[in-house]
C-alpha positions as CSV (number, residue, x, y, z in Angstrom):
1,M,-35.1,-43.7,24.7
2,G,-38.6,-44.7,25.1
3,V,-38.1,-47.3,27.8
4,L,-35.7,-44.5,29.9
5,L,-38.2,-42.6,32.1
6,K,-35.6,-41.3,35.0
7,V,-32.1,-40.7,36.1
8,A,-30.6,-40.8,39.3
9,I,-28.1,-38.3,40.1
10,L,-25.4,-38.9,43.0
11,A,-25.5,-36.0,44.7
12,G,-24.5,-36.2,48.5
13,G,-20.3,-36.5,48.5
14,F,-18.5,-34.1,50.9
15,G,-16.2,-32.7,47.8
16,K,-13.5,-32.4,50.5
17,R,-10.9,-31.9,47.2
18,L,-12.7,-29.5,45.8
19,R,-12.7,-26.9,49.1
20,P,-13.0,-24.3,49.6
21,L,-15.2,-24.3,46.8
22,T,-17.6,-26.8,48.7
23,N,-17.3,-25.0,52.0
24,D,-20.8,-23.3,51.4
25,R,-22.4,-26.0,48.4
26,P,-22.3,-29.2,47.5
27,K,-20.0,-30.3,44.3
28,P,-23.0,-30.3,42.1
29,L,-23.9,-26.3,42.2
30,V,-19.8,-25.7,41.7
31,E,-19.8,-23.9,38.7
32,V,-17.7,-24.5,36.0
33,G,-17.7,-22.5,32.9
34,G,-20.2,-20.2,34.1
35,R,-22.9,-22.7,35.3
36,A,-23.2,-25.4,38.2
37,V,-22.0,-28.9,36.9
38,V,-25.9,-30.2,37.7
39,E,-26.9,-27.7,35.1
40,W,-24.6,-29.3,32.4
41,Q,-25.9,-32.4,33.6
42,V,-29.5,-31.5,33.0
43,E,-28.9,-29.8,30.0
44,W,-26.8,-33.0,28.7
45,L,-29.6,-35.4,29.6
46,R,-32.5,-33.4,28.3
47,R,-31.2,-34.0,24.8
48,Y,-32.5,-37.6,25.2
49,G,-35.5,-36.9,26.4
50,V,-35.2,-37.6,30.0
51,K,-37.1,-35.3,32.0
52,T,-37.4,-37.2,35.7
53,Y,-34.8,-36.9,38.1
54,V,-34.2,-38.2,41.4
55,L,-31.4,-36.5,43.2
56,L,-30.2,-38.3,45.8
57,V,-28.5,-35.9,48.4
58,S,-27.1,-35.4,52.1
59,Y,-24.5,-33.0,52.2
60,L,-25.6,-29.0,52.2
61,R,-28.6,-31.0,50.7
62,E,-30.6,-27.5,51.1
63,A,-28.6,-25.4,48.7
64,L,-29.2,-28.0,46.3
65,I,-33.0,-28.0,47.1
66,D,-33.5,-24.3,47.1
67,Y,-31.3,-23.8,43.9
68,L,-33.2,-26.2,41.6
69,G,-36.7,-26.4,43.4
70,S,-39.0,-28.8,41.6
71,G,-37.3,-28.4,38.4
72,S,-39.9,-26.6,36.9
73,K,-37.7,-23.8,35.5
74,F,-35.7,-26.2,33.8
75,G,-38.2,-27.9,32.3
76,I,-37.8,-31.2,34.2
77,K,-39.5,-32.9,37.5
78,I,-37.3,-33.4,40.3
79,T,-37.9,-35.7,43.4
80,Y,-35.0,-36.0,46.3
81,V,-34.3,-38.5,48.4
82,V,-32.2,-37.7,51.4
83,E,-29.5,-39.5,52.6
84,D,-29.2,-39.0,56.5
85,E,-25.9,-40.7,57.2
86,P,-23.2,-41.6,54.5
87,L,-24.1,-44.5,53.0
88,G,-21.9,-45.1,50.0
89,T,-22.9,-44.7,46.2
90,G,-24.8,-48.3,46.6
91,G,-26.5,-47.6,49.4
92,A,-27.3,-44.2,48.6
93,L,-29.0,-45.7,45.5
94,K,-30.6,-48.5,47.5
95,N,-32.3,-45.9,49.8
96,A,-34.0,-44.4,46.4
97,E,-35.3,-48.1,45.3
98,G,-39.3,-47.2,46.4
99,V,-38.7,-44.4,43.4
100,L,-36.4,-45.8,40.9
101,N,-37.8,-49.8,40.7
102,D,-40.8,-49.4,38.1
103,S,-38.6,-49.2,35.1
104,T,-35.0,-48.9,33.3
105,F,-33.2,-46.0,34.8
106,L,-29.9,-44.0,34.7
107,V,-27.2,-43.6,37.3
108,V,-25.0,-40.4,36.9
109,N,-22.2,-39.4,39.4
110,G,-22.6,-35.9,40.6
111,D,-19.0,-34.5,39.9
112,I,-18.6,-35.1,36.1
113,I,-19.5,-33.2,32.5
114,T,-20.3,-34.9,29.7
115,N,-21.9,-35.4,26.4
116,L,-22.0,-39.2,25.7
117,D,-24.7,-40.4,24.4
118,V,-26.8,-42.0,27.2
119,S,-28.9,-44.2,24.7
120,R,-26.3,-46.0,23.5
121,L,-26.2,-47.3,27.0
122,V,-30.1,-48.1,27.1
123,S,-30.2,-49.8,23.7
124,E,-27.4,-52.3,25.0
125,L,-28.8,-52.9,28.3
126,V,-32.8,-53.4,27.2
127,G,-31.4,-56.1,24.3
128,S,-29.1,-58.0,26.5
129,N,-30.0,-60.4,29.7
130,A,-27.5,-57.8,31.7
131,L,-28.6,-56.0,34.5
132,A,-26.5,-53.0,34.2
133,V,-24.4,-51.4,31.6
134,I,-21.6,-49.2,32.4
135,A,-20.0,-46.4,30.4
136,L,-16.1,-46.8,29.5
137,V,-14.1,-43.5,28.8
138,P,-9.7,-43.8,27.9
139,L,-7.5,-42.5,30.2
140,K,-6.3,-39.3,30.5
141,S,-2.8,-39.2,31.7
142,P,-2.6,-36.8,34.5
143,Y,0.9,-36.3,33.5
144,G,3.0,-35.8,30.3
145,I,5.0,-38.6,28.9
146,V,8.1,-38.8,27.8
147,R,9.5,-41.0,25.0
148,L,13.0,-42.3,24.6
149,G,15.0,-43.7,22.1
150,S,16.9,-47.2,22.5
151,D,20.1,-44.8,22.9
152,G,18.4,-43.4,26.0
153,G,18.0,-40.4,24.2
154,V,14.6,-38.0,24.7
155,V,12.5,-38.7,21.4
156,S,9.8,-36.6,22.4
157,F,7.5,-35.1,24.9
158,I,3.6,-35.8,25.0
159,E,1.3,-33.7,27.2
160,K,-1.2,-35.7,29.0
161,P,-2.2,-37.8,26.0
162,V,-5.2,-39.7,26.0
163,L,-4.1,-44.0,26.7
164,N,-6.7,-45.6,24.2
165,E,-5.8,-49.1,25.9
166,Y,-6.5,-48.3,29.0
167,L,-10.5,-48.0,29.8
168,I,-11.9,-46.0,33.2
169,N,-15.4,-46.2,34.8
170,A,-17.4,-42.6,33.4
171,G,-19.5,-42.7,36.3
172,V,-22.3,-43.3,34.4
173,Y,-24.9,-46.3,34.0
174,A,-28.0,-47.8,33.1
175,L,-29.6,-50.1,35.5
176,K,-32.4,-52.6,35.3
177,P,-35.0,-52.7,38.8
178,E,-33.9,-55.9,39.0
179,A,-30.3,-54.7,39.7
180,F,-31.6,-53.4,43.4
181,K,-31.2,-57.2,44.4
182,H,-27.5,-56.9,44.2
183,I,-27.3,-53.3,45.3
184,P,-26.3,-53.5,49.3
185,E,-27.9,-51.0,52.0
186,K,-24.4,-49.7,52.8
187,G,-21.5,-49.7,50.4
188,D,-20.2,-48.8,46.8
189,L,-21.6,-49.6,43.6
190,E,-18.2,-50.0,42.4
191,R,-16.8,-52.4,44.5
192,T,-19.8,-54.5,45.6
193,T,-22.4,-54.5,43.1
194,F,-20.5,-54.3,39.6
195,P,-17.6,-56.7,40.3
196,K,-20.8,-59.3,41.8
197,L,-22.7,-58.8,38.4
198,A,-19.2,-58.9,36.2
199,S,-19.0,-62.5,37.8
200,E,-22.3,-63.6,37.0
201,G,-22.0,-62.0,33.3
202,L,-24.4,-59.8,34.1
203,L,-22.4,-56.7,33.6
204,K,-21.8,-55.0,30.1
205,G,-19.8,-51.7,29.1
206,V,-19.6,-49.4,26.0
207,V,-16.8,-47.6,25.2
208,F,-17.1,-43.9,24.6
209,D,-13.7,-42.8,22.8
210,R,-15.4,-39.3,20.3
211,C,-17.2,-37.7,23.3
212,Y,-16.0,-34.7,25.8
213,W,-16.0,-36.2,29.3
214,R,-14.4,-34.8,32.7
215,S,-14.7,-35.6,36.5
216,I,-14.6,-32.6,38.5
217,D,-12.9,-33.6,41.7
218,T,-10.5,-30.5,42.5
219,V,-10.2,-26.8,41.9
220,K,-7.6,-27.5,39.0
221,D,-10.4,-29.5,37.2
222,V,-12.9,-26.4,37.7
223,E,-10.3,-24.3,36.1
224,E,-9.7,-26.9,33.3
225,A,-12.6,-27.7,32.3
226,S,-14.1,-24.5,32.2
227,K,-11.4,-23.5,29.4
228,E,-12.2,-27.1,27.5
229,L,-15.5,-26.2,27.4
230,E,-15.1,-22.7,25.8
231,L,-13.5,-24.8,22.8
232,I,-16.0,-27.4,22.3
233,K,-19.1,-27.9,20.9
234,F,-21.2,-28.8,24.0
């Protein structure tokens, strides 16, 4: 992890699907299992030696700045980059190019809780010609699945299984500074930058199938994740 100096946290979204929890706070400050999402992220990333944070903020940014301050109370250093108008995930990152373009860095969506090993992303990146590496996790079905026998009879019910054959973007990335050449001033990484890098053979993925990962998108996610986090060693 010696090559990794910074992490950019995408913290500017409106969190509409989390209302009313986000009426007076941005998504990273929504409490899950007794602590804010961003606190879970800091605890996770500090384990890998990440102490320099760049928060890309917009909606209700004052609440986030007041809560985290300089980062000293968490043992980290925080720089804030303000997004004055919605720019998308790519545009928000491009807006922070001046403070991120001096080294390899991580990018993390501000609404996820995970304990995946970010050092694997960095190792994969520095050892290849890729400009970005994305974390991938198996898809967990939001629904229970019913299995039928050949005669049409119900054989079994499986409650929200993990579908290992389908991989989804985990919202955690490692990038080289050269990737900024492919990042738009407005638009999303997932729809612009990553497809372009993939088409040029400059994007790699690392699968994490033995970690905890949860995207906090709805009030139901908050409730379910709070219960899950009580049962796992984070």
